[in-house]
N, C-alpha and C positions, 0 to 999 in steps of 0.2 A: 603515555600519549593517548588521546581521546578521538574517537571516530564520530562523525556528525551522526545524530540519532537517525535521520532519514537515509542514510548512506552507510549504515553500519555493516552491511554485507558485501561493500565494495571498498576497494583501497581508492583513496581519494588523493588526487594530485592537484597542487596549485602552483601557479606560476606568477612570479613577481618580475614585472619588467623595470629595471632599473637598480642598481647597487648603490644608490644615493643613501643618505640618512634615512630618508622616508621608506625606501625600499628595504633597508636593514630592518628597521622597525617593524614593519608590515611582516615580513619573513618571520620575526621573532614571535609575532603573534600568531601567524598561520601555523607555526611549527606545533602548537598545542592542539590543533584540531585536524591536521592533514598528515596523511602518513608520509607524504613527499612534498617539499618545497624546493622549487626551482628558481634561483635568482639569475635572470638573464643581464648581463652587462657587456657593454660594447668595448670598455676598456681592457687591458690585461689583468692579471691577478695583482692585487696590491703586494708590495714588498715591505712596508712599514709606515709610519706616520708620515706620509709625504704627500703634497699635492698632487692631483692626477687630473689629466686632461678633461675628462668628463664632468669635473666639478670645478668650474673656474672660480666659484666663491671661495676654494679651499686655500686660494692665495691671499685671503682678506681677512681682516679682524671680524670676528663672529660673535654673537651673543647667545648664550643659553640662559633662558628665563627660568625663575624658580619653578614655574608649572612644568617645564621641560626637564628639569632635573628631577622632579618628583616622580615624573612619569618614566624617566629612565631607571630610576632606582627602583621603580614597581616592576618593569620588564626585565631588569639586570640587577637584581640586588647586590647592593654595595659598590656599584660601579663609579658613583661619585667620589667615595672615599679612594677609590683606586686611581682616578684622575688626578686627585691631589696628590697622592703618593708618587704619582709620576710626573711631577712638576707644576701641576695646576696650583692656582694662586687662588686662595680663599679671600674673598672681598665683602665686606658690609656694603651692600649696595647703596645705603644711604649715607653711613659714616666715612666710607672710604673713597667716595667718588665726588670730585669737584665737577659740578655740572652746571653750564650756562645754557639756556635755551630761550630763545626770543627776548634776549637781554636780560632775562631774570636769573639770579643765582639761587639754586636751590639750597635749602638750609640743610646742614650736615649735622647728624649727632648719630651716637652708637645706637643702632637700632636691633642688632642681632638677626637681621634679614639677609642671610648670608648666600652667595653663589660662588661658583669655582669658575675662573677663568684660565682658559687654555686654547690652543689653537684648534680649528675645525679638523686638520688631519689627524691629530693627537685623538680627538673625540671619535672620530671615525674609525680610527684603528683600534682602540679599546673595544669599542662596540662590535667591531668585526672580529676581534678576537673571542668574544663572549660567544658570538653567532657559530663560529667553527666548532663549539663545543656540543652542538646540537647534530645529531647524526642525521636527522632527516631534513636537513637544509643542504641543498647542495648548490654550487655556483658555476654558471655556465658564461665563463669569460670569452672575450673577444667575438661576441655574438651580437648580431643586430636584428631586430624585429623587422621583417618586411611587410608582414600584413596578418590579420586575424583570420582564422577560419571559422566557418559556422556550419550549423546544422542543415539539413535539406531545406526546412522551412524559413530559414533566416530569422529565427526568433531567438537564437541563442549563439554566443561565440564560443567554440569548443576547443580552441587551441591557438597557437601561433606558427607562422612560417619564419624561421630564422635562417641568416646567412652567417657563416664565419668570414669576419672581416679579413683574416689573413689567407685561407685557402679558397674563399668564395664557394665553400661547399653549402648546400642548401638542405634543410631538414624540416619535417612538420612535427610539432610536438603537440600531445593532447592535453587539455586540464580540465578539471571540473569546475575550477575558479581561476580567473586572471585578475591580478590587481596592477593597475597602470600607475607605476611610480616614476614615470621617466622624465618628468618636469616637462619643461618648455618644449622638448623634442618630442612629445606625445603625437602618436599616429591615430589616437581614437577619434578624433573628429573627424578626419578623411576617411577612416573605416567606416564610422556611422553612415556618412552619406554614400559610400561605395556599395554598402549592403542595403540600403533602402530604408535607413532609419531617419528620423527627424533630425534637420540640421540644428548644430548646437548654437545657442546664442550665448553672449558673452559681453560683459561690461569691461571696458578699457579706460584707463586714466592715464594719458600720456603725461609724464613726469621729467623726461629728459634728464635722467640723472647719471652722473659718472662719478666713480670715486679711484682713489689710487692708495695703495698699501705699500709702506716701507717698514722693514724690520730694523730695529736698531739694538745695540748692545745695552745690556741692563746690569749695573753694577749691584749685586745682591747686598752689598755693605752699605750703599748710599741710601739714606733715609729722606723720604718725603713726607708731608704732611697729608698725603692721599695716596692712593694705590691705583686710580684711574682719573684721567682727565678727559672732559667732555665739553666742546665748545660747539654747539649747534647753531644752525643759522637764524637771523632774525627777520624772516620774511614779512613783508615783501620787499624791505629795504636791502637786506642782504642774504644771499642765497647760497652762502659757503659755510662750511662747518668742518670739524674733525673729531677724533677722539683718539685716546691713547689707552690700551690695556696691556697688563702683564701676562706673559705666557711662559710656558716651559722654556727650557734652555737658556735661562737668563737673558730673555729677549724682551722689547717693548714692541707691540704691535701697533703702528700707526696708520690710521687711514684718514684720508681728506676726502671730503664730499662737495659736490658742486651741482644745482640745478640750473638748466637752461644753457644755452650757448653763451660762451664767453666766460662761463664759470666752472669750466670743468679743470680738474687739477692736472698739471703736467707730469711727465716721466722722468725729467731729469733731476739729479740731486739738489742743485741749486733752486731750481724752479719750485720743487716741493716744498723747500723750507721758506721759499719767499712766499708761496701760496698761505703755508701755515702762519705767516707773519702778517697776512692780509685779513686774518679773521678779525671779528668784533672785539676779541679780547687777546692779550698776549701770551695767557697761560700755556697753551698746547706749544707755541713756538719757543718760549723760555724754556719748556721742557725737553725739546729735542735738539736746540740749536748747537750744542756741544756734544751730542752723542755720535757715536760711530755707527754709520749704516751697515747693515747685514744682507748681501744680496741685492737682487734687482727690485725696482719699483714694478709693481703690477697694476695694471688698468683694467677696470670693468665698467662697462655701460649697461645703464638698465633703463630702456626707454619707456617702458609702461608697466603698471601694475595691472594685472588682468583677473577677472573672476569669471569662470566658466560655469554656466548654469545647468549641470547635468540634473540638478534636482528637478528642473522644470520640464525635462524630456518627458512626454505622455507614455510612450512606449519604448522604454530602454531595454536593450537585449540582456537576456539572464547571461550569467556566466562571465561577467567583466563588471569591475568596479574602478573608480578613478580616485586618486588621493594625492595629497601634497601639492608640489607646484602645478601639476598637471591638472588640478582642480582649481587651485588659486595662488597666484604670485603676488606676495606682498613686496612693498618697499623694503628693501634688504637693511636699510640703514637703521631700522629700529630693532633688528635681530629677532623678529618674530617667526621668522620661517621654520626653524628647526623646531621650535617650541610647539607651535601649531602642529607640525607633522607628528610630534610625540601625543598630542591631544586626540590627533586624528586616530592615531593607532589604538589609542585606548577606546575610541567609539568603535572601531572596527572589532575589538575584542568583546565589547558589550553586545554588539550584533550576533557574533559567533556564538557566544553563550546563550543568547536567546533561541538561535537556530537549534543548538545542541540539546536544548531543553525541550523542544518541540513547538515552541511558540511560533516560528516562522519556517518556511522552507528555504532550502538554499537559493532558489530560484528569485527570492524577492530581495536578496541581500543588497543588490545594485541599488534599488528604489529606496529601501530602508536607510542604508548607509550615506547616500548622497543626500537625502533630506535631512539627516543628523549634522552632516559635514557643514552644510549650508547654515543651520542655527548656530553651530558652534563657531564659524568665522564671522558671523554676522557684527558682532561688536568691533572685532578688530579691522575688518573691512572699513567700517563707518570711522573709526578714529583715524585710520591711514589715509582714507580719501579726504577727510576733513583737514588734515594737516596738508596734503598735497595740493589743495585748492587756495592755500595761502601764497603760493609762488604765481606770478603773474603769467608764466609761460605755460602753466598747466592746462591741458585740453581734455575735454570729455564731459559727460553729462554729470551735472552736479546734483547730489542727492537732496532730497527734501530736508529742510531743517538744517542745512549747512552753515547759514550764518549764525543761527543761534548757538550750534555746537561750537563754532571757532570762539565765539564772544564767551562762553561758558568756560571752554577749556584756558582760554587766555587768562581768565580770572583765577582758575585754580592753580596755573603757574604762579601768578602773583601771590596767592596765598601760600605757595609752597616755598617762597622765600623766608618766611619766619614761623609759620604755623606747622609744628611737628606732626600734629594728628592728621592734618589735611595732606602733607606730602607723604606721611607713611601711607595712608589709605591709597593716594595715588599711585605710589610704588607697587602696592600689592595688586592694584588693579592692571596696571602696566605689564606685571609679571602673570597675569591671568590666574592668579590664587583667590582673587575675590571678583565678583561680578560688578559690572560698570554701573549697576542700578545703585550701588552704594554711593555713588557721587550725586545721587539725587534725592537723597532723604532730605527730610525738612531742615534739621541742623546743618546740614552742608549746604543747601540752598540758601539759608539765611546768612552764612558765612561769606559766600560767593557774592551774595547782593551787596554786602556791606564793605568788599574788598575795595581799598582805596587804589586806584589805577593810576601809573604815571601817564602823561600825555605822550602821545605818538606824533611823530613829525608828519607833515603831510608831503615833503620831500626828503631824499636823503640828507641827513645831518650827521655829519662826521662826530661832533661832540657827543650829540645823543647816543650814537651807536657805542662810541669808546668809554662813555662814563661808566664809572663803576656802582652800580646798583648793590651796595652792601646788603646782606641779610639783617632783618630787623629782629633782634634777639632780646 
């Protein structure tokens, strides 16, 4: 275990607010630099790979992108192999997935670009088990943060006041560093105002998304020509979609999504299948129509994707940094959240290494980290926002260059129906293992300009929506 260079004569305590995936990753990074790391969690102690109240997303299909897998293997060596051994399904993200988006069928070929598919509870449980091996990481369950404490001059946050949700007992805990990984429940914006700091600015894009997830039995002996099936919307004409992924326990995790009022999936079994049948293509419905459901249908509503501009606060207090969904919440349909959290944890690791080497003092960690996180999420925020404004009911400030981005990406989708090089590059960028700038090289621009595009209808056209655009091979 290492001590920070400028604090080497003092024991260092760090507090992480939230035992989410982000909180777990942050705790793992901090454990290398702080003598004690305390993770504060409002839920009770987990008993296994099961969904929990504080993480409603754990009931739904989740995606771990390749960049997230790489980061997890860095922080927890061998964990992806461990997930596979515990029932995770290895998938060639190009060859094993039948994917339709905006009415384009993406080409399939054996690419070797593999990921492991498992439930979010399984992922969180395996990570949690690894954290339990670190003696300096402690978990404070059934505790909720009431407020932050400050020094006399109110220039730094020095700890938190907590309340036991069962006994109602209150305590104050000191820390040399607090990391807020509490997601949308974050108290930081209010605590900044309460203690005289600048009001936080944010960018909100209202997408009015809802999705429903149902598990189905999976016969391991039955063979399909795919391992996953995705039918995404074709905006603005169609605002509904869905996806199927295999997970541990011989189950299919099936999620149906809808944007805007009147497009939200229902909770009953028959309504669920009817919704699947109403999608632009029959593939997902054909997959589940004869399967036996397991458990209840769970609904999740996601009104807005929100980016909080902590990086733009001129005088941010020392002793506190914000990360994960508390920093920026992305549309969960694209499965970027956990992978972004993984990459943010690596950024925190880089900053702590620089502090440990003497390049920075601990006091400037929030300013340095927030600026780096903002740069990290910029491309993902742009692509998520660009997609969001394809739907007519989306509300918010349109970013500059939006029309061009939508035009360009749609042409990339068209090329991805038959050009393996383009689609392979697109997938690697989607998984954040390559930079988006790769899409704007001269050779790529030339292909995009020459792409032959199908005509789009001016009104909803059932024949157009349902026709089968086969890949050109």
